[in-house]
N, C-alpha and C positions, 0 to 999 in steps of 0.2 A: 504493500500500500504506500509506503514511504517513497519507494522508487517511482511508482506511478504518479504520485502527487508531485514529486520534484520534476518529473518529466513534463507534466502538464503545466507547471509553473514556468518552466523553461520555454515551452511553446508559446504561452501567453506573453511572456516577456519579449520574445522575438517578434511576435505579431504586433504588439503595441509599439515596439521600437520602430519597426518598419512602417507602420501606419502613420505614426507621428511625423517621421521624416518624409514620407510620401506626401502628406498634407502640406508640410512646409515647402517641399519642392514644387508643389502645384501653385504656391503663392508667388513663385519667382516672377512670372510674367506680369500679373496685375500689380505686384509690389513695385516693379520698375516704374510704372506709370504714377503710382502714389508718391514715390520719392521725388519725381519731377514736379508733381503738383505741390509738394511741400516747399520746394525751392521757389517755384513760380509764384506761390502765394505771397511772397515778400516783395514782389514787384508792384509798381504803382498802378499799372494797367491790368484790369481783371481779364481782358480778352485773351491774354496768353494762357492764363490758368484754365479758362473755359474751353479754349481751343484744344488744349492738351487732353482735357477730360473727354471731349467728344472723340478725338482721334484714338485715345486709349480704348474706348469702347469698341472701335473698329478692329484694333489689333487683338484685343481679348477674344473677339468673335473668331478671327482668323486662326489664332493659335490654339484656341480651345477645340475648334473643329478638327485640327490636325493633332490632337492629343493622342491619337492612336500610335504615333511614333514612340511615345514614352510608355503607354500602357501595353502595347503589343510587344515591345522590346522587353519590358519587365516580365511579362507572363512567360514568353517563350524561353528567355534566359533562365528563369527559375526552373522551368521544366527540364532544361538541359542540365542544369546543376544537379537536380534531383536524380537524373539518369546517369550522372557522372560522365556526360558526353561533352567533352571539352570542345570538340570540333563544332558541334551545333551551337555551343555557347558563343564561340568566336564568329560563326557565320551570321547569327542573328544581328550582332552588332555591326558587322561589315555591310550586310544587305540593307538593313534599315538606315544605316549611316549614309549609304549611297542614295537611298530613296529620299532622305532628308535633304541632301545636297541638291538633288534634282528638283525637288519641290521648292527649295529656296531660290534656285535660279529661275524657276517658272514664276514665282511670286515677283521677283525683281523684273522679269520681262513684262509682266502684266500689271505693274504697279500703277500705270496711268488709268486703265479702266477700273481697277479695284478702288483707287482713290476717288474717281469721279462717281462711281456707283455708291460707294460708302457714304460720301458726304452729301450726295443727293438724298439718301434715305435719312440722314441725320440732320434735322433742321437746325439752323443757326444763323445768326446775323452775319453780314459780310465780313466784319472785323474778326469775329470769333472763328469763322470758317477759314479766313486767311491764316490765322495763327495755327489752327489745327492742321492745315495743309502743309505749313512749314515744318511742323513736328513730324507729320507723316513722311514727308519727303526725305527727312534725315534718318528717322528710325527704321524705315523700310529696308535700308541697306544692311541691317543686322539680321534679316530673315534667315539666311543660310546658317548663321551661327546659332540662332535661337532654336531652329529645328534640329540641328546637330546636337545641341545641348539636351534636347528631349531624349535623344537616343543614348547619349552618354549617361545621363541620370538614370534612365530606365535600365541600362545594362548594369550599373552599379547596384540599383535596388534589387534586381533579379538575383544578384550574387550576395545579397544581404550586406553590402558594404555601405551601410547608412552613414558612417562617419565621413566618407568621401563625398557623399551627396550633400551633407550638411556643410562641409568645407567649401564645395563649389558654390552653394547658395550664398554663403557668407562672402566669398570672394567677389561674386557677381554683383551683389548689392553694395559692397564697399566700393568697388570700382565705379559703380553708378553714382554713388554719393560724391566721390572725389571729382569725377568728371562734371557732375552737375554744379559743383561749387565753382569750378574754374569757368565752364562755358556760360553759366547763367549769372553768377554773382560777380566774378572777376572780369570776364570778357564781354558780358552783356549780349550774348547771342540769343537770349530769350527762348522762344519755342524751338527754334532750330537747334540751339544748344542742348535743350532737353532731349530731343530726339536723337541727336548725335551721341549724347552720353549713354543712352540705353544701348544703342548699336555697338559702341566701343566696349561697354561692359560685357555684352554678350560674347564678343570675340575674345576678350580677356578670359572669360569663364570657360569657353570651349578650348582655348589653348591650354589652360591649366588642366582641364578634364582629359584632354588627349595625352598630356604628359603622364597623368595618373594611370591612364589606360595602358600606355606603353610599359609601365612598371609591372603590370600584371600579366603581360604576354611577351612572347619572343617572336622575332621577325620570321624565324623558321616556321613557326606554327602558322603565321598568316600566309606565308607563301604556299604551304602545303594544302590549305583549304581555300585559297583565293579563287581557283577555277570553279569550285562548287557554288559560288555565288550565282552562276548563270544556269544552274540545273533547273530545267523547266518545271519539274514537279515541286521543287522547293519554292521557286518563285510564285507558283500558283497558290501554294499553301499560305505564303506570306501575304499575298494580295487579298486572299479570301478573308484571313483574320483581320487585316488592316481595314478592309472595306466594311466589315461587320461593325468594328469599333467606330469607324467614321460615321456610318449611318446612325449608330446609337448616339454619338456625340451631337450630330445635327438634330436628332429628335429631341434631345434634352435642351439644346439651345433655342429651338423654335417653340417650346412648350412653356 
């Protein structure tokens, strides 16, 4: 009974530890907008603050709808760890990382129609809209890094490396705060500075994340499994899982 009880306590501890870190990692994207709002709130003109708030709503919608990159990576990685299948664990990170980069480039390529449609749906005065667009135009360049961060965080969560996830979240938010201070307070770049700060902080975060990833794997392992990225059956399974989570995310966002 004592052994069973201690084992259950250990499972509960691991569950709550991962759950709390998972919740904190989910707050990374919306928290980036809140940090910018906190700095812009000290400016004389309210239009910068209002514009960033509106643009942040648009970014939150985009990134939450693509949350399958993090959730799918976490789930499949955890399954691979449970099977002690290291090749599968590496492949899910590589494959979803490639998908994240492709989607990031697609978002950059379609930034104009995304921006026009988004701000057409979000009503605002011309001054507020102008500030929101300035923020959008700067922050959108962080899309590839943001999506790749989803995969890196999901990969670490699937391996129960919650400490690394927490470290990345702290580094990303600290970088955002430092950049906001210089771009908004010191250099007076207002909404553009706020958007640029978020983009830069995402690249800082992903660079640190990739360094942490390289400490967990060896290049020989990557080379040995690299060609399996293109296996049709595995690609089909990945897209099936990701599409299901994507539909689920859209259903939640529209309800």
